[in-house]
Every structure is written in C-alpha cells, then in structure tokens.
C-alpha positions as CSV (number, residue, x, y, z in Angstrom):
1,M,136.1,59.8,94.4
2,S,133.6,62.6,94.4
3,L,133.2,65.2,91.7
4,F,134.9,68.0,93.8
5,E,137.6,65.6,94.9
6,N,138.5,65.2,91.3
7,I,138.9,69.0,90.9
8,L,141.0,69.4,93.9
9,S,143.1,66.5,92.7
10,E,143.5,68.2,89.4
11,V,144.2,71.7,91.1
12,K,147.1,70.1,92.9
13,G,148.5,68.2,90.1
14,K,148.5,70.9,87.8
15,N,149.9,73.7,90.3
16,I,146.8,75.8,89.7
17,E,147.1,79.2,91.3
18,T,143.7,80.7,90.6
19,L,140.3,79.0,90.2
20,F,137.8,80.8,88.1
21,I,134.2,79.6,89.0
22,D,130.8,80.1,87.5
23,Y,127.8,81.3,89.8
24,Y,124.4,80.1,88.5
25,D,123.8,76.4,88.9
26,T,127.3,76.1,90.5
27,I,127.5,78.0,93.5
28,V,123.7,78.9,93.7
29,H,120.6,77.6,92.1
30,R,117.2,79.4,91.5
31,K,113.8,78.2,92.7
32,V,112.3,79.8,89.6
33,H,113.0,80.0,85.8
34,P,115.6,82.9,85.1
35,N,113.0,84.9,83.4
36,Q,110.7,84.7,86.3
37,T,113.4,86.7,88.3
38,L,112.8,89.6,85.8
39,R,109.1,89.4,86.4
40,I,109.6,89.7,90.0
41,W,111.9,92.6,89.4
42,A,109.1,94.3,87.5
43,K,106.5,93.6,90.3
44,L,108.9,95.2,92.8
45,I,109.3,98.3,90.6
46,I,105.8,98.8,90.1
47,K,105.0,98.4,93.8
48,E,107.8,100.8,94.8
49,L,107.0,103.7,92.6
50,G,103.2,103.0,92.2
51,L,103.4,102.8,88.3
52,D,100.3,102.3,86.4
53,T,101.3,99.3,84.3
54,T,101.3,95.6,84.4
55,I,104.1,93.2,85.3
56,E,104.1,91.9,81.8
57,N,104.3,95.4,80.2
58,L,107.4,96.3,82.4
59,Y,109.0,92.7,82.0
60,F,108.7,92.9,78.1
61,T,109.9,96.5,78.0
62,R,113.1,95.4,79.6
63,I,113.5,92.3,77.5
64,S,112.9,94.6,74.2
65,S,115.3,97.1,75.5
66,S,118.0,94.5,76.0
67,E,117.4,92.9,72.6
68,Y,117.6,96.3,70.8
69,L,120.6,97.6,72.6
70,A,122.5,94.2,72.0
71,K,121.8,94.4,68.4
72,K,122.7,98.2,68.1
73,H,126.1,97.5,69.8
74,G,126.7,94.1,68.4
75,L,127.0,92.4,72.0
76,D,125.3,89.8,73.7
77,D,122.5,90.9,75.9
78,V,124.6,90.1,79.2
79,E,127.5,92.3,77.8
80,L,125.4,95.5,77.7
81,P,126.6,98.2,80.2
82,Y,124.0,98.1,83.2
83,E,123.7,101.8,83.2
84,V,122.9,102.0,79.3
85,L,120.1,99.3,79.8
86,K,118.7,101.1,82.9
87,N,118.5,104.3,81.1
88,E,116.9,102.9,78.0
89,I,114.3,101.3,80.0
90,A,113.6,104.4,81.7
91,L,113.3,106.4,78.4
92,R,110.8,103.9,77.0
93,L,108.7,104.1,80.1
94,I,108.6,107.8,80.0
95,N,107.8,107.9,76.2
96,S,104.8,105.5,76.8
97,N,103.6,107.6,79.8
98,V,104.2,104.8,82.3
99,L,106.9,106.5,84.3
100,P,106.4,110.2,85.1
101,P,109.5,112.4,84.3
102,N,110.0,113.3,87.9
103,K,110.1,109.6,88.9
104,K,113.1,108.9,86.4
105,E,115.8,109.4,89.1
106,P,113.9,107.2,91.8
107,F,113.6,104.6,89.0
108,L,117.2,104.6,88.2
109,Q,118.3,104.5,92.0
110,I,115.9,101.5,92.8
111,F,116.7,99.5,89.6
112,E,119.6,97.7,91.1
113,L,117.9,97.4,94.5
114,A,115.0,95.5,92.7
115,D,117.3,93.3,90.8
116,L,119.0,92.5,94.2
117,E,115.7,91.7,96.1
118,S,114.4,89.5,93.0
119,E,117.5,87.6,93.1
120,Q,117.7,87.2,96.9
121,M,114.3,85.8,97.2
122,V,114.7,83.0,94.7
123,Q,118.3,81.8,95.2
124,Y,119.7,79.2,97.4
125,L,123.2,77.8,98.0
126,N,124.7,74.6,96.7
127,P,126.3,73.4,99.9
128,N,128.7,71.0,98.2
129,T,130.1,73.8,96.1
130,I,130.5,76.0,99.3
131,E,132.4,73.3,101.0
132,F,134.7,72.9,98.1
133,L,135.3,76.6,98.1
134,K,136.3,76.7,101.6
135,T,138.7,73.9,101.1
136,L,140.4,75.6,98.2
137,K,140.5,79.0,100.4
138,A,142.3,76.9,103.2
139,Q,144.8,75.9,100.7
140,V,145.5,79.4,99.6
141,I,144.2,79.2,96.3
142,K,142.7,82.3,94.8
143,I,139.0,82.2,93.7
144,I,137.7,84.4,90.9
145,L,133.9,84.5,90.4
146,I,133.1,84.8,86.7
147,S,129.4,85.1,85.5
148,D,127.5,86.0,82.2
149,F,125.3,88.3,84.2
150,Y,123.3,91.4,83.3
151,G,124.2,93.1,86.6
152,P,127.3,95.1,87.7
153,K,129.8,93.9,90.1
154,S,128.2,95.8,93.0
155,L,125.1,93.7,92.5
156,F,127.1,90.4,92.6
157,E,128.9,91.7,95.7
158,S,125.7,92.3,97.5
159,L,124.3,88.8,96.6
160,L,127.5,87.3,98.0
161,E,127.2,89.2,101.2
162,H,123.5,88.1,101.3
163,H,124.5,84.5,101.4
164,G,127.5,85.2,103.8
165,I,130.1,84.0,101.3
166,K,131.7,87.0,100.0
167,H,135.0,86.2,101.9
168,L,135.5,83.2,99.7
169,F,136.2,85.2,96.6
170,D,139.2,87.5,95.7
171,D,137.4,89.3,93.0
172,V,134.1,89.3,90.8
173,Y,133.7,89.9,87.2
174,T,130.6,90.1,85.3
175,S,129.9,90.3,81.6
176,S,127.9,93.4,82.0
177,Q,130.9,95.0,83.9
178,L,133.4,94.1,81.2
179,G,131.5,94.1,78.1
180,K,132.8,90.6,77.2
181,S,131.2,87.2,78.0
182,K,132.0,83.6,78.6
183,H,129.5,82.7,75.9
184,R,131.8,84.3,73.4
185,G,134.9,83.3,75.2
186,N,136.7,86.9,74.9
187,I,136.2,87.4,78.7
188,Y,138.9,84.9,79.6
189,S,141.9,86.5,78.0
190,D,140.7,90.0,79.2
191,I,140.8,88.8,82.9
192,L,143.8,86.8,82.6
193,N,145.7,90.0,81.4
194,R,144.1,92.0,84.2
195,L,145.4,89.5,86.7
196,G,148.8,89.0,85.0
197,L,148.1,85.1,84.8
198,E,149.3,82.6,82.2
199,A,146.4,80.6,81.1
200,H,147.8,77.2,82.3
201,Q,147.8,78.7,85.8
202,A,144.2,78.9,86.0
203,M,141.2,76.7,85.8
204,M,137.5,77.4,85.0
205,V,134.8,75.3,86.8
206,G,131.1,75.7,85.8
207,D,128.2,73.7,84.6
208,N,127.7,75.2,80.9
209,K,129.4,73.1,78.3
210,R,130.2,76.0,75.9
211,S,130.6,78.8,78.2
212,D,132.5,77.3,81.0
213,F,134.3,74.5,79.3
214,L,135.0,74.6,75.6
215,K,135.6,78.6,75.6
216,A,137.9,78.2,78.6
217,K,139.9,75.4,77.0
218,E,140.1,77.7,73.8
219,A,141.8,80.4,76.0
220,G,144.3,77.9,76.9
221,M,143.0,77.4,80.4
222,N,142.2,74.3,82.4
223,A,138.6,73.5,82.7
224,F,136.1,71.2,84.6
225,R,132.6,70.9,83.7
226,L,129.9,70.1,86.4
227,P,126.7,68.1,85.6
228,H,124.4,70.3,83.8
229,K,121.4,68.3,82.5
230,K,119.4,68.3,85.8
231,Y,119.5,72.0,86.2
232,L,118.5,72.3,82.5
233,L,115.5,70.2,83.2
234,K,114.7,71.9,86.3
235,N,114.6,75.3,84.7
236,K,112.3,73.9,82.0
237,I,110.0,72.7,84.7
238,N,110.1,76.0,86.4
239,N,109.1,77.5,83.1
240,L,105.7,75.7,83.5
241,G,103.0,76.8,85.8
242,N,100.4,79.4,86.4
243,D,100.6,82.5,88.6
244,K,96.9,82.2,89.7
245,T,97.5,78.5,90.6
246,D,100.5,79.4,92.7
247,L,98.6,82.2,94.3
248,N,95.6,80.0,95.1
249,N,97.9,77.3,96.4
250,A,99.5,79.7,98.7
251,I,96.1,80.9,100.1
252,E,94.7,77.4,100.2
253,S,97.7,76.1,102.1
254,I,96.9,78.9,104.8
255,R,93.2,78.1,105.0
256,K,94.0,74.2,105.6
257,K,96.8,75.0,107.9
258,T,94.9,77.3,110.2
259,R,92.0,74.7,110.5
260,K,94.0,72.7,112.7
261,K,95.3,73.0,116.2
262,P,97.4,75.0,117.6
263,Y,95.8,77.6,115.6
264,M,92.8,79.6,117.0
265,P,89.6,79.4,114.9
266,F,89.5,82.0,112.1
267,T,93.1,82.8,112.3
268,E,92.9,82.5,108.3
269,Y,91.2,85.9,108.4
270,I,94.7,87.4,108.2
271,I,94.4,86.6,104.5
272,F,91.8,89.4,104.2
273,Y,93.8,91.8,106.3
274,H,96.9,90.9,104.3
275,V,95.2,91.6,101.0
276,F,94.0,95.0,102.4
277,I,97.6,96.0,103.3
278,I,98.9,95.1,99.9
279,R,96.3,97.3,98.3
280,L,96.7,100.0,100.8
281,F,100.4,100.3,100.1
282,E,99.8,100.1,96.5
283,N,97.3,102.8,96.4
284,C,99.5,105.1,98.7
285,T,102.5,104.8,96.3
286,K,100.3,105.6,93.3
287,E,98.9,108.7,95.0
288,G,102.3,109.7,96.4
289,I,101.0,109.6,100.0
290,K,103.7,110.0,102.6
291,D,101.6,110.0,105.9
292,L,98.9,107.7,107.1
293,F,96.8,108.1,110.2
294,F,95.6,104.6,111.5
295,L,92.5,105.2,113.4
296,S,91.8,103.4,116.5
297,R,90.9,100.9,117.7
298,E,91.2,98.4,114.8
299,G,93.8,100.7,113.3
300,Q,96.4,99.5,116.0
301,F,96.5,95.9,114.5
302,L,96.3,97.2,110.9
303,K,99.1,99.7,111.5
304,K,101.2,96.8,112.9
305,L,100.7,94.8,109.8
306,F,101.2,97.8,107.4
307,D,104.5,98.5,109.1
308,A,105.8,94.9,108.8
309,Y,104.8,94.7,105.1
310,Q,106.4,98.0,104.4
311,E,109.6,97.0,106.1
312,S,109.6,93.8,103.8
313,V,108.8,95.3,100.6
314,V,110.1,98.9,100.5
315,L,113.6,98.9,98.5
316,S,114.6,102.4,99.4
317,P,114.0,104.2,102.8
318,D,113.0,107.3,100.9
319,N,110.0,105.6,99.6
320,A,108.7,104.5,103.0
321,I,105.5,105.9,104.2
322,K,105.2,107.4,107.7
323,T,102.5,105.9,109.9
324,H,100.7,107.4,112.8
325,Y,98.2,106.0,115.3
326,L,95.4,108.3,116.1
327,K,93.1,107.3,119.1
328,I,89.6,108.2,118.2
329,S,86.0,106.8,118.2
330,R,82.6,107.5,116.8
331,Q,81.8,109.2,120.1
332,A,84.9,111.2,120.3
333,S,84.9,112.2,116.6
334,L,81.2,113.4,117.2
335,Q,82.4,115.8,120.0
336,I,85.1,117.4,117.9
337,S,82.6,118.0,115.0
338,F,79.8,119.3,116.9
339,K,78.6,123.0,116.1
340,P,77.3,125.5,118.5
341,L,74.1,124.2,120.1
342,E,71.8,126.4,118.1
343,E,73.2,125.2,114.9
344,E,73.8,121.5,115.6
345,N,71.2,119.2,114.3
346,F,72.8,115.9,115.5
347,N,72.3,114.2,112.1
348,Y,74.4,111.0,112.8
349,L,72.5,110.4,115.9
350,K,69.1,111.2,114.3
351,K,69.9,108.7,111.5
352,N,71.2,105.8,113.6
353,Y,69.5,106.1,117.0
354,K,65.9,107.4,116.6
355,N,64.9,105.9,120.1
356,L,67.0,107.1,123.0
357,S,66.6,107.9,126.6
358,V,67.9,111.4,127.9
359,S,70.6,109.4,129.9
360,R,71.9,107.7,126.6
361,F,71.9,110.8,124.8
362,L,74.1,112.7,127.5
363,D,76.6,109.6,127.5
364,T,77.6,110.8,123.9
365,F,79.1,113.9,125.8
366,N,80.8,111.7,128.5
367,C,78.6,113.4,131.0
368,T,79.1,112.4,134.8
369,E,76.2,110.6,136.8
370,N,76.1,113.7,139.1
371,F,75.5,116.1,136.3
372,K,72.9,113.9,134.7
373,M,71.1,113.6,138.1
374,D,71.2,117.5,138.3
375,L,69.6,117.7,134.9
376,A,66.9,115.3,135.8
377,Q,65.8,117.3,138.9
378,D,65.8,120.5,136.7
379,L,63.9,119.0,133.9
380,Q,61.6,116.7,136.1
381,L,62.2,113.9,133.8
382,D,62.8,110.1,133.9
383,I,66.2,110.4,132.0
384,D,66.5,106.6,131.8
385,K,63.2,106.0,130.0
386,T,63.7,105.3,126.3
387,I,61.7,108.0,124.2
388,Q,60.5,107.2,120.8
389,N,61.6,109.7,118.0
390,F,63.8,111.3,120.6
391,F,65.1,114.2,118.7
392,N,61.5,115.3,118.0
393,S,60.4,115.0,121.4
394,Q,59.6,117.6,124.1
395,S,62.1,116.2,126.3
396,F,64.8,117.0,123.8
397,E,63.7,120.5,123.5
398,L,63.7,120.9,127.2
399,L,67.0,119.7,127.4
400,K,68.4,122.0,124.7
401,G,66.8,124.9,126.6
402,N,68.4,124.1,129.8
403,S,71.1,126.7,130.8
404,K,73.3,124.1,132.6
405,F,73.2,121.9,129.4
406,K,74.0,124.7,127.2
407,T,77.0,125.7,129.4
408,F,78.3,122.1,129.6
409,Y,77.6,121.5,125.9
410,E,79.8,124.6,124.8
411,T,82.6,124.1,127.4
412,N,82.8,120.2,126.6
413,R,82.7,121.1,122.7
414,A,85.4,123.8,122.8
415,S,87.7,121.7,125.2
416,N,87.5,118.6,122.9
417,R,88.4,120.7,119.8
418,E,91.3,122.4,121.4
419,V,92.9,119.4,122.9
420,F,92.2,117.2,119.6
421,D,94.2,119.9,117.6
422,K,97.1,119.6,119.9
423,Y,96.9,115.9,119.9
424,V,97.1,115.7,116.0
425,N,100.0,118.3,116.0
426,S,101.9,116.3,118.5
427,L,101.8,113.2,116.3
428,L,103.1,115.2,113.3
429,D,106.0,116.9,115.3
430,G,105.1,120.2,114.0
431,K,104.6,119.2,110.2
432,T,101.9,121.0,108.2
433,Y,99.7,119.2,105.5
434,N,96.8,120.0,103.3
435,E,95.5,116.4,103.2
436,M,95.0,114.0,106.0
437,V,94.8,110.3,105.0
438,L,92.9,107.9,107.3
439,V,93.0,104.3,107.4
440,D,90.4,102.3,109.3
441,I,88.3,99.1,109.3
442,G,85.2,100.9,107.8
443,W,82.2,100.8,107.1
444,G,81.0,104.2,106.0
445,G,83.4,107.0,107.2
446,T,81.8,108.6,110.2
447,M,85.0,109.6,111.8
448,Q,86.3,110.8,108.6
449,E,83.2,113.1,108.2
450,S,83.6,114.4,111.8
451,I,87.4,115.2,111.3
452,Y,86.7,117.0,108.1
453,K,84.0,119.1,110.0
454,F,86.5,119.8,112.7
455,Y,88.8,121.5,110.1
456,N,85.8,123.4,108.9
457,K,85.8,121.6,105.6
458,E,89.0,123.4,104.5
459,K,91.3,120.5,104.6
460,A,91.0,117.4,102.5
461,I,90.3,114.3,104.6
462,S,90.3,111.2,102.6
463,G,90.0,107.5,103.8
464,Y,91.2,104.1,103.0
465,Y,88.9,101.4,104.5
466,L,89.0,97.6,104.5
467,G,85.4,98.0,103.4
468,L,82.6,100.4,102.6
469,K,79.0,99.4,102.9
470,E,77.4,102.7,103.8
471,I,77.2,106.0,101.6
472,Y,77.7,109.3,103.1
473,T,77.6,112.7,101.3
474,I,80.9,112.4,99.5
475,E,82.6,115.7,98.4
476,E,85.9,116.2,96.5
477,K,87.9,116.7,99.7
478,T,86.3,113.5,101.4
479,K,87.2,110.8,98.9
480,R,87.2,107.2,100.3
481,S,87.9,103.9,99.1
482,G,87.0,100.4,100.3
483,L,90.0,98.2,99.5
484,L,88.5,94.7,100.2
485,F,85.0,95.6,99.2
486,S,82.9,98.7,98.5
487,I,79.5,99.7,97.2
488,L,81.0,102.6,95.7
489,P,80.9,103.1,92.5
490,Y,78.8,100.1,92.7
491,A,78.9,96.6,94.3
492,T,80.3,93.7,92.2
493,Y,80.1,90.0,92.9
494,S,83.2,89.8,95.1
495,D,82.0,93.0,97.0
496,H,78.8,91.1,98.1
497,V,80.7,88.1,99.2
498,L,83.5,89.8,101.0
499,M,81.2,92.2,103.0
500,A,79.7,89.5,105.0
501,N,80.7,89.0,108.6
502,T,82.0,92.4,109.1
503,Q,81.7,92.1,112.9
504,L,84.5,89.6,112.6
505,Y,86.8,92.0,110.7
506,E,86.2,94.4,113.6
507,Q,86.8,91.9,116.3
508,F,89.8,90.2,115.0
509,S,91.6,93.6,114.8
510,A,90.5,94.9,118.2
511,A,93.1,96.9,120.1
512,N,94.5,96.4,123.7
513,H,93.1,99.7,125.0
514,G,89.8,100.9,125.5
515,C,87.4,103.1,123.6
516,V,88.1,106.9,123.4
517,L,85.2,108.9,125.0
518,G,86.8,112.3,124.3
519,Y,89.8,114.6,124.8
520,S,91.1,116.4,127.8
521,K,94.3,118.4,128.7
522,E,94.4,116.5,132.0
523,A,94.3,113.0,130.5
524,E,97.4,110.8,129.8
525,D,98.1,111.0,125.8
526,F,95.3,113.6,125.5
527,T,92.5,110.9,125.5
528,I,89.8,109.9,128.0
529,E,89.3,106.2,127.7
530,V,87.3,103.4,129.0
531,H,87.8,99.7,128.5
532,K,84.7,97.7,129.1
533,T,85.1,94.6,131.2
534,E,83.7,92.3,128.4
535,E,86.2,93.7,125.7
536,K,89.1,93.6,128.0
537,W,88.4,90.0,128.9
538,L,87.9,89.0,125.3
539,Y,91.2,90.6,124.2
540,D,93.3,89.3,127.1
541,N,92.0,85.8,126.8
542,Y,91.4,85.4,123.0
543,I,92.1,88.3,120.7
544,K,95.7,88.7,121.8
545,L,96.8,85.4,120.9
546,H,94.6,85.4,117.9
547,Q,96.4,88.4,116.7
548,E,99.8,87.0,117.5
549,Q,99.1,83.9,115.4
550,M,97.7,86.0,112.5
551,F,100.8,88.1,112.7
552,G,103.0,85.1,112.3
553,I,101.0,83.9,109.2
554,H,101.3,87.5,107.8
555,Q,105.1,87.3,108.0
556,E,105.0,83.8,106.4
557,L,102.7,85.4,103.6
558,L,105.3,88.1,103.0
559,K,107.7,85.5,101.9
560,T,105.5,83.0,100.1
561,M,103.5,85.7,98.2
562,A,106.5,87.7,97.3
563,P,107.8,85.6,94.2
564,I,104.2,85.3,92.7
565,C,103.5,87.8,89.9
566,Y,99.7,88.0,90.3
567,S,97.5,90.6,89.1
568,D,95.0,92.4,91.3
569,Q,92.3,90.6,89.4
570,M,93.8,87.2,90.1
571,L,94.0,88.2,93.8
572,N,90.4,89.3,93.7
573,D,89.3,85.8,92.4
574,V,91.3,83.8,94.8
575,L,90.2,86.0,97.7
576,C,86.5,85.6,96.7
577,N,86.6,82.0,96.7
578,F,88.5,81.8,100.0
579,A,85.8,84.0,101.4
580,L,83.1,81.5,100.2
581,K,84.8,78.7,101.9
582,T,85.8,80.4,105.1
583,G,82.2,81.9,105.4
584,L,80.3,78.5,104.6
585,L,82.5,75.7,105.6
586,E,82.7,76.3,109.5
587,N,83.6,73.4,111.7
588,R,82.6,73.1,115.3
589,R,85.7,74.9,116.9
590,K,84.7,78.0,114.8
591,L,81.0,77.8,115.8
592,V,81.9,77.7,119.5
593,F,84.4,80.4,119.2
594,L,81.7,82.6,117.4
595,Q,79.6,82.4,120.6
596,T,82.7,83.5,122.8
597,L,83.3,86.5,120.5
598,S,79.6,87.6,120.7
599,S,79.9,88.1,124.6
600,G,82.7,90.7,124.0
601,F,81.2,92.8,121.0
602,Y,80.4,96.1,122.4
603,Q,78.9,99.2,120.8
604,N,80.2,102.4,122.4
605,I,77.4,104.7,121.3
606,G,73.6,104.7,121.3
607,E,72.1,102.0,123.3
608,N,75.6,100.4,124.3
609,K,74.6,96.9,123.4
610,V,76.9,93.9,124.0
611,G,77.0,90.9,121.8
612,I,76.7,90.6,117.9
613,S,73.3,91.0,116.6
614,Y,72.2,90.2,112.9
615,Q,69.5,91.9,111.0
616,P,67.2,89.3,109.4
617,I,66.5,89.7,105.8
618,K,63.2,91.6,105.0
619,M,61.2,89.3,103.0
620,G,58.8,90.4,100.3
621,S,57.5,87.7,98.0
622,P,59.0,84.2,98.8
623,I,59.0,83.4,95.1
624,K,60.7,86.7,94.2
625,Y,63.5,86.1,96.7
626,T,64.0,82.4,96.0
627,F,64.4,83.2,92.4
628,G,66.9,86.0,93.2
629,A,68.8,84.0,95.5
630,L,69.2,81.4,92.8
631,L,70.1,83.7,90.2
632,R,72.5,86.0,92.3
633,P,73.3,84.1,95.3
634,E,76.1,86.5,96.3
635,R,73.6,89.2,97.2
636,F,72.4,87.0,99.9
637,F,75.8,85.6,101.1
638,R,75.9,87.9,104.2
639,Y,72.7,86.2,105.3
640,L,73.6,82.6,104.4
641,V,77.0,82.8,106.5
642,K,74.8,83.5,109.6
643,I,72.3,80.6,109.4
644,K,74.8,77.7,110.7
645,P,76.1,79.7,113.7
646,T,72.5,80.8,114.6
647,L,71.1,77.1,114.3
648,Y,74.3,75.9,116.4
649,S,73.2,78.3,119.3
650,R,69.7,76.8,119.3
651,N,69.9,73.2,117.8
652,K,73.2,71.8,117.2
653,V,71.9,68.8,115.3
654,L,70.2,71.1,112.7
655,A,73.5,73.1,112.5
656,Y,75.4,69.9,111.4
657,L,72.7,69.0,109.0
658,F,72.7,72.6,107.3
659,P,74.1,71.8,103.6
660,S,77.0,74.1,103.7
661,Y,79.2,72.3,101.2
662,G,76.3,72.0,98.8
663,I,75.7,75.7,99.1
664,Y,79.4,76.3,98.4
665,L,79.3,74.1,95.3
666,Y,76.2,75.9,94.0
667,F,77.8,79.2,94.3
668,K,80.8,77.9,92.3
669,F,78.4,76.4,89.6
670,N,76.3,79.6,89.4
671,K,79.5,81.9,89.0
672,W,80.8,79.4,86.2
673,V,77.4,79.5,84.3
674,R,77.0,83.2,84.5
675,F,80.4,84.5,83.9
676,K,81.8,81.9,81.5
677,I,78.8,81.0,79.5
678,L,75.8,83.4,79.7
679,K,77.7,86.6,80.1
680,S,79.2,86.5,76.5
681,H,75.6,85.9,74.9
682,F,73.2,88.0,76.8
683,L,72.9,91.8,76.6
684,L,71.5,91.8,80.0
685,K,75.0,90.9,81.3
686,F,75.1,94.5,82.4
687,N,72.3,93.9,84.8
688,Y,73.2,90.5,85.9
689,F,76.9,89.9,85.7
690,Q,78.7,92.7,87.2
C-alpha cells in the first residue's frame, strides 16, 4: 500500500471531515534553496524600479528587517504581518538613500508581485500529492491549506491559480495572515475555532516532524508525516553553488547548442543582443525613461527583443516602457539636418567620403537620374567621375552655384523636415516631450546628431547603442551610451573584445524592409524606401530564419537566466569569454556562412559598396606591434577574428591550420596573469590593466 493510500485509509477509518495540508515539500517543491527565492525577489525589485543597489544589499535588508521585527513583537519571522514587513524594508531603503521617497508607493505595490514572480519561477508540483488531493475532493472531504509562510493569503491564492489547483482547496491560512504558526503550534487551535471543528475531526498532513506532526498531535488532531529527509538534503545541495558558474553554464549551453544543426551558424549571437536588451531595460528604469525610439533598420529586431523581454520581466503595467519604431537612415537623417546651402558645410560627408563623384553626392539627396543629367549638361561635367577631395574641388563649387541645384536643395530640405516632423508626431499620438531617447545598433551616433540638429539643438536627444566605437562632439543634450562596448569614457579589456565583428551585429539584426532615402507627403508611412536586391535576397533566404531562431533562444534565455542572481560584472566577464570563443573558434559552417553574408552587406551612402570589407592594421615597427599584441592581445582581437575567414576565402588548408584554439588559450592565460597576478603588484596597472 502506498503512502497516500495509507492516509486515505486513515481518513475513512477515523471519519475525518477536514484535511489540513502543508504546501512546501508536500504540494510543491522548489528548484532552489528557499533563501534563493528571496534573492530573486530582490533582483526583480531592483530591475523593476531601477534601484541603485545590489541583490545582496536588498536581500540582507529584508532578512535584517524580518529579524528585527520578530524580536520586537515576540513572533516568529513567518508570523509577521506582511504589510508591517513591507513598510519596515521601505523605510530602511529610504533611510539609506537606496529608495527615493517618491518610489515608496510603487515599491509597496510591486512587493507582493515580486514575491509571486520569484516563487512561480522556482516551484513545481508534486504530482502524487495532487492526485491524492483530487481523490479526497471527489469524496467530499474539505481541504484546508496551512503554511508557515511569510506572505498573505492573496499571494498563496495567486500561486494556487498559477499551478491550476486553487479549486482543490476550501480555504487557505498562512502564518503571516494569522500571526500564528505551525512551528509554535498555536495556529491549529485558532483555525479549528474559526471553522467550528473538533480536533479529532481533522487531520494534518505535511513533511515537517515538529510543525506538521508533533504540534498537530499536541492540538489533539490526527496527523500524518510525509518523508522529509530527501527534501532536506536537496535544499542543502541547492544552497551550494555559484551565481557566476550558473550564468556561465547557461551561456555555454547556448553556444554549444547553436553549433549543431538545425541551428543556423552564428545564432549564438543572440547572447550579445540579449545582454544589450537587459542593460537597456535596466538603464531606462534607473533613468525613469518611459518612451524609446528604436531606429531602423536594426531597431526593428531590437524592438521585438525588447518588447518580449519587457513582457516577461515587468511586474506592473504602470512600469512598462512604450516603444516606437522610427524609420530613418544616415542618408535620411542628413537630409532633415541640413542647413540652408550657404550655411551647410557637409561635415559628415567630408569626414567619411573625401573622394566622390557628383552623381554619388547627388544620390545623398535622392535625386532622379533625369535631374542629374540636366545638371550634367548645365555644368558640362562628367558627373560619374570620382573626384579627389571632392568638397575642395571646382566641380563642387560649380554645383553649389547652380540655380537648379539651389532650388532643388532648398525644396528637398524643407520638404524632408516638414514630413519628418509629422511622422514623429504621428508615433507619439500628440504627446509632447522634452527628451527623445533613441535606440540603435551604433557605432557613433550619426542619426542622433542629425535629429538633434533637426530640433535646432533645443531638445535633448540621447542614445542607447549596442556599441560605440567612434567619438562625436558630445554635448550635455546628446548623451550616448554603448551598452555592450564603448570607447567612452575609455575602452576596457572587454570593450576591445566585444567591438570585433561589428558588421555581424548589423547583419543579424537586419530589417524586412529597405533603406529610408528620405521623407515625402505622398509616400506610404511618410518614408521613401528602397530595398536593394542583394539585401532583400539575403534577408528572405537567410536572415529571416536566423532571427526566428535567435528569437526562440531569446525566449529560452528569459526563463533560464531569470532565477540566476548575477551582477553586471559577472555578466560582463562571462560575455567577454563567450565573445572570445565565438570570434576565434569558427567551424566550416560559419566560414561558409560569412561569405554568404558578405554578398548582402550594402552601404547606403557614399560609394554604395556591396560586401563586407576589412581595414587592415596599419603596421609600424613589427617588433613594437608583436610586443603589444603579446602584452595586450585584446586590442588586436578585431583583427585576429578576421584572419581565419580571410584565409578560408583564399586557401582553405591554411584556414584549417590557423591556431585558433591556441590563440584562445593565450588570451585566457594573458588575462589571468595580468589581472590576477600582476595587477596587484605593479603601479603600471593603471596603464596596462584597465
């Protein structure tokens, strides 16, 4: 006869009318140690409210508050009124400048939601107990849930609804709700009196010898104890471990999983995007940002990831961030930022495209071929000929002096500015704002600068980017942050590693639509677009499926990383090592796929090149650069990751002979020596060990 059959036999034999039953390690089990659940609660609170503190700080604040109140009121910690505990924690956080006073009410409101979420993500049902309860319910036996639980009845009812078993229980009682506990035994007589029951008419079933068995017996009740040692041992084991190890295992499992079929090559890049989205949400909650503009085209996929992340983690809809998708490009952004011709100096084009033809320059303004031919006849120029130092040339001066071009330039400039203004307002439904927060892939902030100029530098235009690797003139109103890597305020070890292969970050987040050339009243959705054949073919045949697979992994990561209480430093360390492996340990499938990607990489401004091109390192003294590479190899990582793909396109044998794994091991050794040994002994650490 099974354990639960024995209980059923006793229930029938003793004419039990009501069964009291424990919750933890009886109806449900936790995947983690009970204290870890409170650490997850702390993580959720910090993320939701953007608090500037650590998980440990908030966790110990809760533990200390509970201990203090229990001593003060002469109660067990689980007997404390939930609202009293919430208020004590809030006051302590306000006193230590962790919780702004204006966030006290939001903190109190999401407190229970965070407890609920943390419990839900670590609990699983005991199927044997559930079948037992269903049998009892069918025999019209009342079932009362009793738990020495820190939370209120409403929290427990929500948990039962989450598990789909609320209908099995006639009522729920918690220690926090009644101010009494099973541990002290005073809860039993209280509940018996509330229900008008004689003690012999009830039976308590649970796993704890003292709380569920002996104290119930002392109250005159029948009691049945379930095996407990296995779960005690499991909780002790769950108390062991390391957050960073758990995080590394979660990331490494994705890397290994995506190296195999049926996953497309490089789908592990979702790890980079996922971390970017985590940091984007956390930064926005800290800054109190309520609207985000995701810039096309990479912003389309980033917005999808952010919306899914936010839906997964936000506890209260009031704390959600509204997201908008703004179609723009470098070319379109330049057109809305151009000044009148006599004032415009075309600095961006001068800096990036010194040698241009007249025709390519006119493409910046989305000129028609007929108009270009008219200008060619007027100017008597070969407009397709590339001119060295174009902006200092006679041809450029002739063009600026041409009346047709002047009229076209001003008409085009005014039209683009007018339509863009209407376009942005349509996204906001008439809402006004003093700051516009942009989200994009990176790498410097060209479109941010252009939008800032569009608003005559009166409105703050800030930007969050996957990465920053170029420096523009930064003003107080044009702050920008690279959340995966940045050269601002200075580049660290991980920044150098993570900024390799930026073209891949762009391509894997490509959009399903073309590039925005400008804005027009007649155009659908305000935008004039063109989707180059190479880009469309690449998206339809490769990128679309690639993104679908990455999004699936993104959703998987939302679940696997949620209960891990990692710090941002842990995340950065794990991500850096992941980037080293991803960049160096490329198999044949990846090398072939890189060649395919190159055929669809299109630059929509300047010389309109197709294909990924790499700038070779400018070597000075070979000895100097060899020493530099051995001492600080991370600074050369962006070049190292391109050697094997380049070799593969020229000589596959040499590509396979390239010592990728040996280089990876040297990176690990170099970092260990520098940061674990030398850093603590040399004053020059401030030059070499950032």
